[in-house]
C-alpha positions as a LaTeX table, in Angstrom:
\begin{tabular}{lrrr}
\hline
Residue & $x$ (\AA) & $y$ (\AA) & $z$ (\AA) \\
\hline
Met1 & 43.02 & 5.91 & 21.38 \\
Asp2 & 44.28 & 4.10 & 18.28 \\
Gly3 & 46.88 & 6.81 & 17.73 \\
Thr4 & 48.06 & 6.48 & 21.31 \\
Ala5 & 48.29 & 2.70 & 21.03 \\
Ser6 & 50.24 & 2.90 & 17.78 \\
Thr7 & 52.75 & 5.16 & 19.54 \\
Trp8 & 52.92 & 3.21 & 22.80 \\
Leu9 & 53.23 & $-0.33$ & 21.42 \\
Pro10 & 56.55 & 0.10 & 19.56 \\
Ala11 & 58.04 & 1.91 & 22.57 \\
Leu12 & 56.71 & $-0.78$ & 24.92 \\
Trp13 & 58.18 & $-3.54$ & 22.77 \\
Ile14 & 61.58 & $-1.83$ & 22.56 \\
Thr15 & 61.55 & $-1.25$ & 26.34 \\
Leu16 & 60.69 & $-4.86$ & 27.19 \\
Lys17 & 63.17 & $-6.24$ & 24.67 \\
Leu18 & 65.91 & $-3.97$ & 25.98 \\
Ala19 & 65.19 & $-4.79$ & 29.64 \\
Gly20 & 64.97 & $-8.52$ & 28.95 \\
Trp21 & 68.23 & $-8.76$ & 27.01 \\
Thr22 & 70.03 & $-6.45$ & 29.44 \\
Thr23 & 68.97 & $-8.54$ & 32.44 \\
Leu24 & 69.95 & $-11.81$ & 30.76 \\
Ile25 & 73.39 & $-10.52$ & 29.72 \\
Leu26 & 74.04 & $-9.02$ & 33.14 \\
Leu27 & 73.13 & $-12.25$ & 34.92 \\
Leu28 & 75.45 & $-14.31$ & 32.72 \\
Ala29 & 78.32 & $-11.81$ & 32.89 \\
Gly30 & 77.62 & $-10.59$ & 36.40 \\
Met31 & 77.75 & $-13.95$ & 38.20 \\
Pro32 & 81.47 & $-14.64$ & 37.65 \\
Leu33 & 82.29 & $-10.99$ & 38.35 \\
Ala34 & 80.21 & $-10.99$ & 41.54 \\
Trp35 & 81.81 & $-14.26$ & 42.66 \\
Trp36 & 85.28 & $-12.82$ & 42.12 \\
Leu37 & 84.41 & $-9.63$ & 44.01 \\
Ala38 & 82.94 & $-11.67$ & 46.88 \\
His39 & 85.90 & $-14.03$ & 47.32 \\
Ser40 & 88.99 & $-12.52$ & 45.72 \\
Arg41 & 91.87 & $-11.18$ & 47.81 \\
Ser42 & 93.47 & $-9.47$ & 44.83 \\
Arg43 & 94.66 & $-5.90$ & 45.17 \\
Trp44 & 92.51 & $-5.12$ & 42.14 \\
Arg45 & 89.32 & $-6.03$ & 43.99 \\
Leu46 & 88.66 & $-2.52$ & 45.36 \\
Pro47 & 89.37 & $-0.64$ & 42.08 \\
Val48 & 87.25 & $-3.10$ & 40.10 \\
Gly49 & 84.47 & $-2.80$ & 42.67 \\
Ala50 & 84.61 & 0.98 & 42.38 \\
Val51 & 84.35 & 0.79 & 38.58 \\
Val52 & 81.36 & $-1.55$ & 38.86 \\
Ala53 & 79.63 & 0.84 & 41.29 \\
Leu54 & 80.46 & 3.97 & 39.27 \\
Pro55 & 77.14 & 4.10 & 37.33 \\
Met56 & 75.29 & 4.44 & 40.66 \\
Val57 & 76.83 & 7.87 & 41.33 \\
Leu58 & 77.83 & 9.05 & 37.86 \\
Pro59 & 75.34 & 11.37 & 36.10 \\
Pro60 & 73.70 & 9.33 & 33.31 \\
Thr61 & 74.46 & 12.04 & 30.77 \\
Val62 & 78.19 & 11.80 & 31.54 \\
Leu63 & 78.22 & 8.06 & 30.94 \\
Gly64 & 76.02 & 8.51 & 27.87 \\
Phe65 & 78.31 & 11.20 & 26.45 \\
Tyr66 & 81.47 & 9.10 & 26.71 \\
Leu67 & 79.68 & 6.02 & 25.41 \\
Leu68 & 78.41 & 8.04 & 22.46 \\
Leu69 & 81.97 & 9.14 & 21.67 \\
Gly70 & 83.23 & 5.58 & 22.00 \\
Leu71 & 80.44 & 4.10 & 19.89 \\
Ala72 & 80.74 & 6.67 & 17.09 \\
Pro73 & 82.12 & 5.34 & 13.77 \\
His74 & 85.58 & 6.79 & 14.52 \\
Gly75 & 85.48 & 5.92 & 18.24 \\
Pro76 & 87.37 & 2.91 & 19.64 \\
Leu77 & 84.27 & 0.79 & 20.23 \\
Gly78 & 82.80 & 1.88 & 16.92 \\
Arg79 & 85.93 & 0.79 & 15.06 \\
Leu80 & 85.98 & $-2.57$ & 16.85 \\
Ala81 & 82.34 & $-3.11$ & 15.98 \\
Asp82 & 83.01 & $-2.25$ & 12.34 \\
Met83 & 85.97 & $-4.67$ & 12.23 \\
Ala84 & 83.76 & $-7.37$ & 13.74 \\
Gly85 & 81.10 & $-6.76$ & 11.11 \\
Leu86 & 78.54 & $-5.38$ & 13.58 \\
Gly87 & 78.11 & $-2.09$ & 11.75 \\
Thr88 & 77.26 & 1.19 & 13.42 \\
Leu89 & 76.45 & 1.09 & 17.13 \\
Ala90 & 75.52 & 4.70 & 17.93 \\
Phe91 & 71.76 & 5.37 & 17.63 \\
Thr92 & 70.98 & 1.68 & 17.15 \\
Phe93 & 69.44 & $-0.97$ & 19.40 \\
Lys94 & 72.80 & $-2.73$ & 19.69 \\
Gly95 & 74.44 & 0.40 & 21.04 \\
Leu96 & 71.45 & 0.99 & 23.31 \\
Leu97 & 71.84 & $-2.54$ & 24.69 \\
Leu98 & 75.55 & $-2.04$ & 25.40 \\
Ala99 & 74.84 & 1.24 & 27.19 \\
Ser100 & 72.08 & $-0.35$ & 29.27 \\
Val101 & 74.31 & $-3.25$ & 30.28 \\
Leu102 & 77.00 & $-0.88$ & 31.53 \\
Tyr103 & 74.56 & 1.46 & 33.27 \\
Ser104 & 72.63 & $-1.31$ & 35.07 \\
Leu105 & 75.73 & $-3.35$ & 35.96 \\
Pro106 & 75.90 & $-2.51$ & 39.70 \\
Phe107 & 72.19 & $-3.18$ & 40.21 \\
Val108 & 72.76 & $-6.81$ & 39.24 \\
Val109 & 76.31 & $-7.41$ & 40.47 \\
His110 & 75.85 & $-6.02$ & 44.00 \\
Pro111 & 72.92 & $-8.29$ & 45.02 \\
Leu112 & 74.75 & $-11.28$ & 43.53 \\
Gln113 & 77.95 & $-10.34$ & 45.36 \\
Ala114 & 76.10 & $-10.09$ & 48.67 \\
Gly115 & 74.42 & $-13.44$ & 48.09 \\
Phe116 & 77.66 & $-15.20$ & 47.19 \\
Ala117 & 79.49 & $-13.70$ & 50.17 \\
Ala118 & 76.79 & $-14.96$ & 52.55 \\
Ile119 & 77.23 & $-18.62$ & 51.58 \\
Pro120 & 79.04 & $-20.44$ & 54.43 \\
Lys121 & 82.53 & $-21.58$ & 53.46 \\
Asp122 & 82.08 & $-24.90$ & 55.22 \\
Thr123 & 79.20 & $-25.71$ & 52.87 \\
Leu124 & 81.47 & $-25.29$ & 49.85 \\
Glu125 & 84.27 & $-27.19$ & 51.59 \\
Ala126 & 81.89 & $-30.06$ & 52.31 \\
Ala127 & 80.94 & $-30.23$ & 48.64 \\
Ala128 & 84.62 & $-30.18$ & 47.70 \\
Thr129 & 85.37 & $-33.11$ & 50.01 \\
Leu130 & 82.73 & $-35.08$ & 48.11 \\
Arg131 & 84.85 & $-34.48$ & 44.99 \\
Ala132 & 82.36 & $-32.15$ & 43.36 \\
Ala133 & 83.97 & $-30.18$ & 40.54 \\
Pro134 & 83.97 & $-26.36$ & 40.83 \\
Leu135 & 81.27 & $-25.98$ & 38.17 \\
Asp136 & 79.19 & $-28.71$ & 39.82 \\
Arg137 & 79.55 & $-26.98$ & 43.21 \\
Phe138 & 78.44 & $-23.70$ & 41.68 \\
Ile139 & 75.37 & $-25.20$ & 40.00 \\
Ser140 & 74.26 & $-27.58$ & 42.75 \\
Val141 & 75.26 & $-25.59$ & 45.85 \\
Val142 & 75.89 & $-21.90$ & 45.13 \\
Leu143 & 72.96 & $-21.17$ & 42.83 \\
Pro144 & 70.26 & $-22.77$ & 45.05 \\
Leu145 & 71.59 & $-21.03$ & 48.17 \\
Ser146 & 71.79 & $-17.65$ & 46.41 \\
Arg147 & 68.38 & $-17.90$ & 44.73 \\
Pro148 & 66.93 & $-14.86$ & 46.59 \\
Ser149 & 69.88 & $-12.77$ & 45.43 \\
Leu150 & 69.39 & $-13.98$ & 41.87 \\
Val151 & 65.73 & $-12.99$ & 41.95 \\
Thr152 & 66.55 & $-9.59$ & 43.46 \\
Ala153 & 69.30 & $-8.97$ & 40.90 \\
Ser154 & 66.97 & $-9.91$ & 38.04 \\
Leu155 & 64.16 & $-7.66$ & 39.25 \\
Leu156 & 66.46 & $-4.72$ & 39.95 \\
Gly157 & 68.25 & $-5.05$ & 36.61 \\
Phe158 & 64.98 & $-5.26$ & 34.70 \\
Ala159 & 63.32 & $-2.39$ & 36.57 \\
His160 & 66.36 & $-0.13$ & 36.34 \\
Thr161 & 66.60 & $-0.67$ & 32.59 \\
Val162 & 62.91 & 0.15 & 32.14 \\
Gly163 & 63.44 & 3.41 & 34.04 \\
Glu164 & 66.57 & 4.55 & 32.17 \\
Phe165 & 66.39 & 7.91 & 30.42 \\
Gly166 & 69.60 & 9.94 & 30.20 \\
Val167 & 71.85 & 7.16 & 28.91 \\
Val168 & 69.34 & 5.75 & 26.43 \\
Leu169 & 68.56 & 9.19 & 25.04 \\
Met170 & 72.25 & 10.08 & 24.62 \\
Val171 & 73.28 & 6.77 & 23.03 \\
Gly172 & 70.10 & 5.63 & 21.29 \\
Gly173 & 68.44 & 8.89 & 20.43 \\
Asn174 & 64.72 & 8.93 & 19.78 \\
Ile175 & 64.07 & 6.73 & 16.76 \\
Glu176 & 60.56 & 5.29 & 16.70 \\
Gly177 & 60.51 & 1.51 & 16.46 \\
Glu178 & 64.28 & 1.31 & 16.93 \\
Thr179 & 65.51 & 3.13 & 20.05 \\
Arg180 & 62.53 & 5.04 & 21.48 \\
Val181 & 61.70 & 3.50 & 24.87 \\
Leu182 & 58.84 & 4.40 & 27.22 \\
Ser183 & 60.85 & 6.89 & 29.27 \\
Val184 & 61.80 & 8.81 & 26.13 \\
Leu185 & 58.20 & 8.64 & 24.88 \\
Leu186 & 57.07 & 10.21 & 28.17 \\
Tyr187 & 59.57 & 13.02 & 27.65 \\
Asp188 & 58.19 & 13.55 & 24.14 \\
Gln189 & 54.64 & 13.75 & 25.47 \\
Val190 & 55.59 & 16.36 & 28.07 \\
Glu191 & 57.47 & 18.40 & 25.47 \\
Ala192 & 54.40 & 18.28 & 23.20 \\
Met193 & 52.22 & 19.31 & 26.19 \\
Ala194 & 50.19 & 16.10 & 25.79 \\
Tyr195 & 49.73 & 15.97 & 29.53 \\
Ala196 & 46.78 & 13.57 & 29.51 \\
Asp197 & 48.82 & 10.90 & 27.69 \\
Ala198 & 51.85 & 11.70 & 29.85 \\
His199 & 49.81 & 11.21 & 33.04 \\
Val200 & 48.65 & 7.76 & 31.90 \\
Leu201 & 52.11 & 6.62 & 30.87 \\
Ala202 & 53.76 & 8.02 & 34.01 \\
Ala203 & 51.14 & 6.33 & 36.20 \\
Cys204 & 51.76 & 3.01 & 34.45 \\
Leu205 & 55.51 & 3.27 & 34.98 \\
Leu206 & 54.99 & 4.28 & 38.61 \\
Gly207 & 52.66 & 1.33 & 39.20 \\
Phe208 & 55.10 & $-1.06$ & 37.55 \\
Ser209 & 58.00 & 0.13 & 39.71 \\
Phe210 & 55.92 & $-0.02$ & 42.89 \\
Ala211 & 54.70 & $-3.53$ & 42.08 \\
Leu212 & 58.27 & $-4.75$ & 41.56 \\
Leu213 & 59.38 & $-3.26$ & 44.88 \\
Leu214 & 56.46 & $-4.95$ & 46.65 \\
Leu215 & 57.38 & $-8.24$ & 44.99 \\
Met216 & 61.00 & $-7.93$ & 46.13 \\
Gln217 & 59.92 & $-7.22$ & 49.72 \\
Trp218 & 57.47 & $-10.12$ & 49.69 \\
Leu219 & 60.11 & $-12.50$ & 48.38 \\
Gly220 & 62.60 & $-11.27$ & 50.99 \\
Arg221 & 60.10 & $-11.81$ & 53.82 \\
Arg222 & 59.13 & $-15.23$ & 52.47 \\
Thr223 & 62.79 & $-16.27$ & 52.31 \\
Ala224 & 63.35 & $-15.10$ & 55.89 \\
Val225 & 60.35 & $-17.14$ & 57.08 \\
Leu226 & 61.51 & $-20.26$ & 55.24 \\
His227 & 64.93 & $-19.96$ & 56.85 \\
Gly228 & 63.48 & $-19.37$ & 60.28 \\
Gly229 & 64.41 & $-15.63$ & 60.39 \\
\hline
\end{tabular}
């Protein structure tokens, strides 16, 4: 049991840290992008939307392969990171974080985009007539009205990052205490034919995912009841 715990705890910590930072970065970066996608009439809206949605249909290993090439020391992103003093990105937590942000992008942006698009225009126009600045309108009007979408985006982004495998293995490798997450640890256990440990870990991940989905449905029903739906 002690041996199992000593293997699980570093992977659990890396997984939670990765999911937490990924969700936070995606919320901060995803809100302006989602707002633009929801309200822009630019001709670039459809191409940008397609790029955002690409990780949903692209095989994770394809994205991981090109990210690995880009993050390598002689790759474009690797050179930029070296010039910025960030050091090597491939097979490090920093590179793993960048890959997770890109791979989970649509799972955060799409709920936010739907929430922003559902806000009545007359509500924003009323706030504007009261001379509320754009940032003030966003904080005091948009964010409260889109709270269910924010919660959904946060839960989806976190859960999707926890369940990543192909991208994290390609970009981060399998370095204990540095880039080995729970999904990679499960793969290791299956490869080593440690099926008892694999069953426990897989059941925990399954239970976690199911609990998050139940929470999202409960929050959605509660929001509908509060709004008289």
